[in-house]
Backbone as CSV, one residue per row, in Angstrom:
resi,resn,N_x,N_y,N_z,CA_x,CA_y,CA_z,C_x,C_y,C_z
1,UNK,-1.307,-11.101,20.800,-0.201,-12.040,20.686,1.734,-12.076,21.517
2,UNK,1.837,-13.301,22.114,2.517,-13.558,22.843,4.038,-12.636,22.242
3,UNK,4.985,-12.407,22.941,6.387,-12.132,22.539,7.238,-13.661,22.868
4,UNK,8.436,-14.082,22.262,9.118,-15.119,22.196,9.298,-15.252,23.755
5,UNK,10.303,-14.221,24.796,10.178,-14.570,26.094,8.751,-15.087,26.881
6,UNK,8.033,-14.868,26.554,6.323,-15.435,26.999,6.611,-17.375,26.761
7,UNK,7.167,-17.209,25.207,6.991,-18.650,24.712,7.611,-19.532,25.318
8,UNK,9.284,-19.020,25.820,10.256,-19.788,26.417,9.630,-20.082,27.375
9,UNK,9.229,-18.644,28.364,8.814,-18.878,29.694,7.512,-20.203,29.826
10,UNK,6.491,-20.441,29.208,5.436,-21.090,29.292,6.158,-22.405,28.765
11,UNK,6.927,-22.900,27.828,7.380,-23.993,27.602,8.444,-24.336,29.106
12,UNK,8.908,-23.215,29.721,9.983,-24.127,31.131,8.676,-24.184,32.222
13,UNK,7.344,-23.756,32.154,6.587,-23.911,33.001,6.154,-25.987,32.851
14,UNK,5.533,-25.684,31.657,4.854,-26.923,31.316,6.272,-28.231,31.155
15,UNK,7.637,-27.903,31.524,8.613,-28.937,31.500,8.903,-29.263,32.884
16,UNK,8.363,-27.906,33.828,8.474,-28.445,35.237,7.655,-29.292,35.564
17,UNK,6.119,-29.057,35.223,5.561,-29.690,35.574,5.507,-31.162,35.108
18,UNK,5.903,-31.596,33.862,5.967,-33.155,33.477,6.811,-33.637,33.750
19,UNK,7.758,-32.820,34.350,8.928,-33.339,35.263,8.373,-33.575,36.314
20,UNK,7.742,-33.064,37.334,7.074,-33.626,38.541,6.843,-34.817,38.234
21,UNK,5.732,-34.872,37.518,4.680,-36.399,36.682,6.145,-37.175,37.030
22,UNK,6.859,-36.948,35.906,8.097,-38.013,35.723,8.783,-38.599,36.838
23,UNK,9.522,-37.448,37.138,10.035,-38.096,38.746,9.136,-38.691,39.662
24,UNK,7.817,-38.210,39.654,7.210,-38.597,40.576,6.725,-39.921,40.380
25,UNK,6.313,-40.256,39.485,5.963,-42.188,38.539,7.868,-42.427,38.666
26,UNK,9.207,-42.527,38.803,9.872,-42.929,38.675,10.327,-43.156,40.119
27,UNK,9.400,-42.597,40.640,9.843,-42.513,42.248,11.478,-41.605,42.380
28,UNK,11.612,-41.050,42.156,12.899,-39.860,42.819,12.622,-38.727,42.895
29,UNK,12.746,-39.232,44.752,11.291,-37.750,45.681,12.928,-36.708,45.344
30,UNK,14.075,-37.321,45.345,15.337,-36.364,45.225,14.750,-34.891,44.132
31,UNK,14.541,-35.809,42.780,14.032,-34.769,41.610,12.825,-33.861,42.149
32,UNK,12.072,-34.316,42.526,10.798,-34.054,42.702,10.912,-32.743,43.494
33,UNK,11.734,-33.200,45.153,11.752,-31.742,45.787,11.993,-30.745,45.132
34,UNK,12.773,-30.667,44.069,13.762,-29.325,43.038,12.244,-28.941,42.545
35,UNK,11.040,-29.611,42.179,10.240,-28.775,41.909,9.694,-27.676,42.481
36,UNK,10.008,-27.608,43.833,9.183,-26.797,44.810,10.152,-25.816,45.532
37,UNK,9.810,-24.655,45.617,10.825,-23.522,46.283,10.438,-23.666,47.373
38,UNK,12.229,-23.748,48.096,12.249,-24.410,49.935,10.620,-23.835,50.911
39,UNK,10.269,-22.910,50.474,9.095,-22.335,51.316,8.072,-22.626,50.900
40,UNK,7.529,-23.423,49.937,6.322,-23.448,49.203,5.194,-24.419,50.086
41,UNK,4.071,-24.062,49.625,2.995,-24.936,50.500,1.727,-25.577,49.820
42,UNK,1.566,-26.580,49.671,1.452,-27.354,49.293,-0.327,-28.229,49.446
43,UNK,-1.230,-28.321,49.365,-2.492,-28.862,49.985,-2.837,-29.693,48.985
44,UNK,-2.911,-31.262,49.092,-2.871,-32.588,48.527,-4.924,-32.787,49.238
45,UNK,-4.871,-31.930,50.212,-6.064,-32.304,50.137,-6.207,-33.446,52.105
46,UNK,-7.046,-32.974,52.610,-7.349,-33.737,54.218,-6.866,-34.794,54.496
47,UNK,-7.425,-35.838,53.508,-6.958,-37.501,53.485,-5.701,-37.305,53.085
48,UNK,-4.915,-36.489,52.707,-3.645,-36.614,52.487,-2.748,-36.013,52.815
49,UNK,-2.560,-35.778,53.765,-1.983,-34.851,54.972,-2.099,-32.884,55.162
50,UNK,-3.179,-33.069,53.728,-3.751,-30.882,53.947,-2.527,-30.392,53.677
51,UNK,-2.298,-29.349,54.475,-1.699,-28.251,54.310,0.325,-28.664,54.666
52,UNK,1.192,-28.448,53.780,2.244,-28.789,54.275,2.833,-27.191,53.752
53,UNK,4.473,-27.329,54.507,5.209,-26.104,54.397,6.289,-26.810,53.973
54,UNK,6.866,-25.917,53.377,8.816,-26.282,52.948,8.616,-27.418,52.233
55,UNK,9.327,-27.055,50.868,9.899,-28.227,49.966,10.809,-29.719,50.159
56,UNK,11.099,-29.853,51.892,11.824,-30.798,52.392,10.257,-31.516,53.023
57,UNK,9.344,-31.078,53.582,8.332,-32.019,54.116,7.228,-32.220,53.199
58,UNK,7.459,-31.766,52.108,6.591,-31.431,50.717,7.108,-33.145,50.138
59,UNK,8.212,-33.133,50.023,8.698,-34.016,49.735,8.872,-35.330,50.601
60,UNK,8.887,-35.328,51.577,8.872,-36.086,52.841,7.184,-36.882,52.275
61,UNK,6.287,-36.044,52.425,4.920,-36.834,52.706,4.587,-37.361,50.703
62,UNK,5.365,-36.905,49.824,5.026,-37.656,48.642,5.614,-38.890,48.760
63,UNK,6.985,-39.252,49.774,7.771,-39.766,49.819,6.558,-41.067,49.976
64,UNK,5.883,-40.682,51.511,5.301,-41.828,52.499,4.030,-41.959,51.236
65,UNK,3.608,-41.083,50.997,2.509,-41.569,49.285,2.648,-42.554,48.468
66,UNK,4.152,-42.163,48.363,4.538,-43.235,46.965,4.594,-44.529,47.094
67,UNK,4.917,-44.491,48.838,5.636,-46.095,49.249,4.549,-47.151,49.472
68,UNK,2.803,-46.741,49.440,2.287,-47.294,49.209,1.673,-48.153,47.399
69,UNK,2.801,-47.447,46.466,2.323,-48.144,45.298,3.608,-48.805,44.633
70,UNK,3.393,-49.906,44.487,4.402,-50.865,43.358,4.744,-50.049,42.377
71,UNK,3.310,-48.805,41.383,3.946,-48.226,40.273,3.062,-47.591,39.915
72,UNK,3.197,-45.676,39.823,2.104,-45.090,39.318,2.379,-44.728,37.859
73,UNK,1.139,-43.604,37.528,1.528,-42.925,36.437,0.912,-41.814,36.034
74,UNK,1.205,-40.797,36.505,0.638,-39.540,36.506,0.692,-39.109,34.267
75,UNK,-0.882,-38.984,33.766,-0.670,-38.228,32.368,-1.342,-36.579,32.714
76,UNK,-0.399,-35.876,32.485,-1.145,-34.331,32.194,-1.859,-33.615,30.850
77,UNK,-3.378,-33.215,31.449,-4.131,-33.095,30.119,-3.696,-32.036,29.685
78,UNK,-4.741,-30.662,29.530,-4.876,-29.271,29.509,-3.531,-28.874,30.146
79,UNK,-3.546,-27.151,29.861,-2.474,-26.748,31.172,-2.851,-25.188,30.836
80,UNK,-3.589,-24.781,31.603,-3.978,-23.143,31.184,-2.775,-22.011,32.350
81,UNK,-2.056,-21.529,31.778,-1.204,-20.202,33.065,-1.061,-19.178,32.205
82,UNK,-0.742,-18.229,33.107,-0.708,-17.273,32.811,0.330,-16.506,33.722
83,UNK,1.779,-15.718,33.302,2.634,-15.345,33.622,2.455,-13.418,33.676
84,UNK,3.009,-13.415,34.694,3.222,-12.060,35.121,4.716,-11.908,35.675
85,UNK,5.541,-11.435,35.008,6.896,-11.032,35.291,7.147,-12.209,36.043
86,UNK,8.114,-12.640,36.900,9.117,-13.378,37.252,7.976,-14.404,38.704
87,UNK,6.346,-14.610,38.360,5.513,-15.250,39.004,4.284,-15.909,37.900
88,UNK,3.659,-16.859,37.970,2.899,-17.535,37.152,1.519,-18.310,37.974
89,UNK,0.354,-18.601,37.499,-0.170,-19.356,37.721,-0.279,-20.444,36.504
90,UNK,-0.894,-21.827,37.671,-1.712,-22.553,36.099,-2.443,-24.007,36.542
91,UNK,-3.517,-24.140,36.130,-4.105,-25.096,36.701,-3.759,-26.070,35.263
92,UNK,-3.575,-27.212,35.603,-2.936,-28.266,34.782,-4.156,-29.404,35.408
93,UNK,-4.386,-30.046,34.226,-5.155,-31.745,34.984,-4.962,-32.910,34.586
94,UNK,-4.934,-33.925,35.307,-3.885,-34.693,35.948,-4.881,-36.103,36.073
95,UNK,-4.647,-37.268,35.494,-5.385,-38.702,35.312,-3.883,-39.012,36.117
96,UNK,-4.161,-39.788,37.426,-3.292,-40.549,38.090,-3.749,-41.748,38.382
97,UNK,-2.729,-42.679,37.382,-3.464,-44.075,38.072,-2.301,-44.884,39.045
98,UNK,-2.709,-45.618,39.717,-1.859,-46.123,41.053,-2.063,-47.456,40.848
99,UNK,-0.679,-48.643,41.150,-0.792,-49.938,41.688,-0.679,-50.070,43.014
100,UNK,-1.117,-50.858,43.760,-0.500,-50.895,45.396,0.284,-52.124,45.151
101,UNK,1.198,-52.364,46.443,1.618,-53.476,46.243,0.708,-54.899,46.035
102,UNK,-0.443,-54.967,46.525,-1.216,-55.841,46.683,-2.200,-56.444,45.271
103,UNK,-2.039,-55.501,44.399,-2.268,-55.879,42.721,-3.119,-54.785,42.902
104,UNK,-4.142,-54.040,43.762,-5.537,-53.239,43.740,-4.769,-52.099,43.094
105,UNK,-5.990,-51.431,42.349,-5.626,-50.390,41.520,-6.208,-49.601,41.322
106,UNK,-6.184,-47.855,41.969,-6.579,-46.911,41.662,-6.689,-45.892,40.656
107,UNK,-7.504,-45.119,40.767,-7.332,-43.672,39.971,-8.126,-42.603,40.348
108,UNK,-7.314,-41.604,40.153,-7.773,-40.188,40.756,-7.689,-39.326,39.612
109,UNK,-8.864,-38.568,38.741,-8.878,-37.254,38.188,-8.179,-36.050,38.627
110,UNK,-7.874,-35.551,38.452,-7.469,-34.078,39.475,-6.943,-33.000,38.751
111,UNK,-6.960,-32.260,39.570,-6.104,-30.960,38.624,-5.408,-30.195,39.685
112,UNK,-3.968,-29.691,39.532,-3.105,-29.135,40.184,-3.400,-27.297,39.705
113,UNK,-3.714,-26.780,41.481,-3.898,-25.578,40.769,-2.468,-24.488,41.688
114,UNK,-1.738,-24.023,40.028,-0.373,-24.268,41.099,-0.174,-22.357,41.313
115,UNK,0.487,-21.633,41.923,1.582,-20.273,41.915,3.037,-20.744,42.010
116,UNK,3.289,-20.145,41.017,4.943,-20.352,40.338,5.793,-19.472,40.635
117,UNK,6.977,-19.031,40.752,8.170,-18.120,40.785,9.146,-18.870,40.039
118,UNK,9.809,-17.857,39.333,10.967,-17.621,39.292,12.250,-17.102,39.721
119,UNK,13.232,-17.513,39.336,15.240,-17.393,40.090,15.983,-18.118,39.337
120,UNK,16.579,-16.763,38.583,17.208,-17.463,37.632,17.251,-18.744,36.906
121,UNK,16.333,-18.022,36.037,15.534,-18.502,34.813,15.537,-20.236,34.944
122,UNK,14.732,-20.124,36.154,14.185,-21.492,36.964,13.200,-21.715,37.696
123,UNK,11.937,-22.417,36.798,10.645,-22.153,37.688,10.183,-22.669,38.817
124,UNK,9.557,-22.563,39.952,9.558,-23.342,40.887,7.909,-23.384,41.409
125,UNK,7.625,-24.365,42.203,6.245,-24.315,42.476,6.373,-23.610,44.174
126,UNK,5.500,-22.661,44.166,5.990,-21.788,45.018,4.358,-22.293,46.098
127,UNK,3.225,-22.680,45.710,2.039,-23.432,46.141,1.184,-24.241,44.995
128,UNK,0.687,-25.137,45.879,0.139,-26.375,45.391,-0.872,-26.470,46.144
129,UNK,-2.511,-26.316,44.865,-3.820,-27.019,45.985,-4.216,-27.893,44.957
130,UNK,-4.368,-29.105,45.289,-5.092,-30.548,44.862,-6.410,-30.310,44.709
131,UNK,-7.286,-30.725,43.409,-8.397,-30.785,43.822,-9.057,-31.862,42.494
132,UNK,-10.026,-32.756,43.379,-10.197,-33.498,42.913,-11.573,-33.894,42.070
133,UNK,-11.754,-33.732,41.154,-12.873,-34.303,39.999,-13.622,-35.987,40.196
134,UNK,-13.164,-36.848,40.279,-13.276,-38.324,40.345,-12.398,-39.418,41.094
135,UNK,-12.796,-40.188,41.630,-12.137,-41.230,42.196,-12.525,-42.819,42.385
136,UNK,-11.790,-43.675,42.013,-11.939,-45.202,41.799,-10.949,-45.479,42.829
137,UNK,-11.126,-46.004,44.461,-10.412,-46.629,45.075,-9.704,-45.390,45.915
138,UNK,-9.324,-45.486,46.768,-8.855,-44.399,47.597,-9.356,-44.582,48.850
139,UNK,-10.097,-45.878,49.900,-11.482,-45.546,50.359,-10.940,-45.133,51.762
140,UNK,-12.122,-44.434,52.311,-11.961,-43.164,53.513,-10.945,-42.527,53.811
141,UNK,-10.305,-41.847,52.299,-9.897,-41.165,51.849,-10.595,-39.514,51.560
142,UNK,-10.469,-38.520,52.456,-10.881,-37.408,52.032,-10.161,-36.339,51.597
143,UNK,-10.705,-35.603,50.438,-10.353,-34.813,49.104,-10.355,-33.239,48.962
144,UNK,-9.982,-32.433,48.754,-10.624,-31.190,48.204,-11.097,-31.527,47.011
145,UNK,-12.155,-31.126,46.591,-13.076,-31.714,45.534,-13.061,-30.270,44.767
146,UNK,-13.152,-30.388,43.270,-13.717,-29.537,42.382,-14.586,-28.780,42.820
147,UNK,-14.996,-27.693,43.125,-16.439,-26.938,43.243,-16.806,-26.209,41.754
148,UNK,-18.316,-27.182,41.509,-19.009,-27.090,40.558,-20.515,-25.848,40.699
149,UNK,-20.305,-25.941,39.764,-21.988,-24.671,39.731,-22.880,-25.304,40.165
150,UNK,-24.037,-24.525,39.999,-25.438,-25.527,40.612,-25.632,-25.727,38.617
151,UNK,-25.377,-27.393,38.565,-26.163,-27.232,37.327,-28.347,-27.596,36.981
152,UNK,-28.631,-27.323,36.141,-29.909,-27.770,35.769,-30.208,-28.567,35.179
153,UNK,-31.568,-28.878,34.917,-31.165,-30.415,34.034,-32.684,-29.886,33.467
C-alpha cells in the first residue's frame, strides 16, 4: 500500500515527464532545461550526440536536434517508477513523431530510463538513457537499442 506522500511524489514525477514532452514539442528549450539537474547526464544514443553532461549542454543538444523539425509530437505511454526518499528511477515509453522542414515524416518508439532526484519539493532528471525499439526514418543515425532476450519460435 502506498502512502499519500508516495502518491503525491509519483504525480510530481509524472508531471515532470509530461512537461518535458509538452515543452519539447512547443520548442520551449528554456523550460526543457529546467527538467534536468544542473549536473545531469543524458545519453540519447551515439547518433544523437552520445553522452552529454550538464543541463545547459543537454538543452543545447536538444535545441540543435529540434531545429531540424517543423513539428514534433512526443506521446508518453506506460511509466514505471520507483521512489526511494529523495531519489527515483523511471522507465517511460514514448512514441515520438517528427516532421522535417521538407515535409518528410519520421517516427521513433523509445523509452526514457531516468534517474531523478528531488530538492525543495521539485523533481529533476539527474541521468537519462534513451533506448529505441523501432525507427522509421532518421537514415544513418545510430541508436541505443532496447536489449532483448533470445526469443525462440
